C-alpha positions in Angstrom: 12.0 -20.5 -11.2 10.8 -16.8 -9.7 13.1 -14.2 -8.3 11.4 -11.5 -6.0 13.5 -8.1 -5.2 12.3 -6.1 -2.3 13.4 -2.7 -1.8 12.5 0.2 0.4 13.0 -0.6 4.1 15.0 1.4 6.1 15.1 3.6 9.7 11.7 5.9 10.2 10.8 7.2 13.5 7.6 6.3 14.8 4.3 7.9 13.1 5.8 7.8 10.1 5.1 5.8 7.1 7.8 3.8 4.7 6.2 2.1 1.4 8.4 -1.2 0.2 8.4 -2.5 -2.9 8.9 -5.3 -4.6 9.8 -6.6 -8.1 8.4 -9.9 -9.7 10.7 -11.7 -11.6 10.9 -15.2 -14.1 7.9 -17.2 -15.1 5.3 -16.3 -13.2 1.7 -17.7 -13.9 -0.9 -15.1 -14.3 -3.0 -16.5 -11.3 -1.2 -15.9 -8.5 -1.2 -14.4 -4.7 1.6 -11.4 -3.5 1.9 -10.7 -0.3 4.6 -9.3 2.0 5.5 -11.2 5.9 7.8 -9.9 8.4 10.5 -11.8 11.6 11.2 -10.1 14.5 14.2 -11.2 16.1 13.2 -15.1 18.2 9.9 -14.5 16.3 8.6 -16.7 13.5 7.7 -15.0 10.5 3.9 -14.1 10.2 2.3 -12.5 8.2 1.0 -8.8 7.1 -0.8 -8.7 3.9 -2.0 -9.7 1.0 -3.6 -9.5 -2.2 -5.0 -11.7 -5.5 -4.4 -11.1 -9.4 -8.5 -10.1 -9.2 -7.1 -7.1 -6.9 -9.0 -9.0 -3.6 -6.9 -8.4 -0.2 -6.7 -9.7 3.5 -4.7 -7.8 6.5 -4.1 -8.7 9.5 -4.8 -7.4 13.0 -1.9 -5.8 12.8 -2.0 -4.2 9.2 -5.6 -2.8 9.4 -6.4 1.1 9.5 -1.7 1.4 8.7 -0.6 -0.3 5.0 -2.7 -0.6 2.7 -0.8 -3.4 0.2 -1.3 -3.0 -4.0 0.1 -4.6 -6.7 0.7 -3.8 -10.7 -0.1 -7.6 -12.8 1.9 -6.0 -15.6 5.3 -5.2 -14.1 4.8 -7.8 -11.7 4.9 -5.1 -8.2 4.1 -5.3 -5.8 3.8 -2.7 -2.8 3.2 -2.1 1.0 2.5 1.3 1.7 2.4 1.6 5.6 2.1 4.7 7.8 1.2 5.1 11.4 4.5 2.9 11.8 5.0 1.6 15.6 8.3 0.4 17.2 7.1 -3.1 16.8 6.7 -3.1 13.5 10.8 -3.3 13.9 11.8 -6.3 11.4 13.2 -7.7 7.8 9.9 -7.8 5.7 9.3 -10.2 3.5 7.4 -10.4 0.0 5.7 -13.9 -1.2 5.0 -15.2 -4.7 2.1 -17.9 -4.6 0.9 -19.9 -7.0 -1.2 -23.3 -7.2 -0.6 -25.5 -9.9 -1.7 -28.8 -8.2 0.4 -27.9 -5.3 0.8 -24.3 -3.3 4.0 -23.1 -4.9 6.1 -20.2 -2.9 8.6 -18.1 -3.8 9.9 -16.2 -1.6 12.9 -12.6 -1.1 15.2 -11.4 0.0 14.3 -10.0 2.9 14.7 -6.1 3.1 15.4 -4.3 7.3 13.1 -2.0 8.5 13.5 -0.4 11.6 11.4 1.7 13.6 12.0 4.2 15.9 11.3 5.7 19.5 
């Protein structure tokens, strides 16, 4: 099993920055993808950014140019640097780790609240 623990959420004014961190523990395959998703009230969970263990990254259009994802494979951590935050970025942010071993396995953190005030 894999456990994910997020930290770094909080309240920030529009235009500000926050850095989210996620630490994974447990039995982790070395080849995996870690990423961030978010869910705003009344909306479905949406993809924000992902990074493979090889360092390849993908971003949602809403995150491009403002957010940056990074990871430390040795520590099994993934960070999300969020700049130029907007009120519409307000959501619960979830860390995800997934890998494929015959089938896909997904693991989720408990979520951390990000609130951006206007």
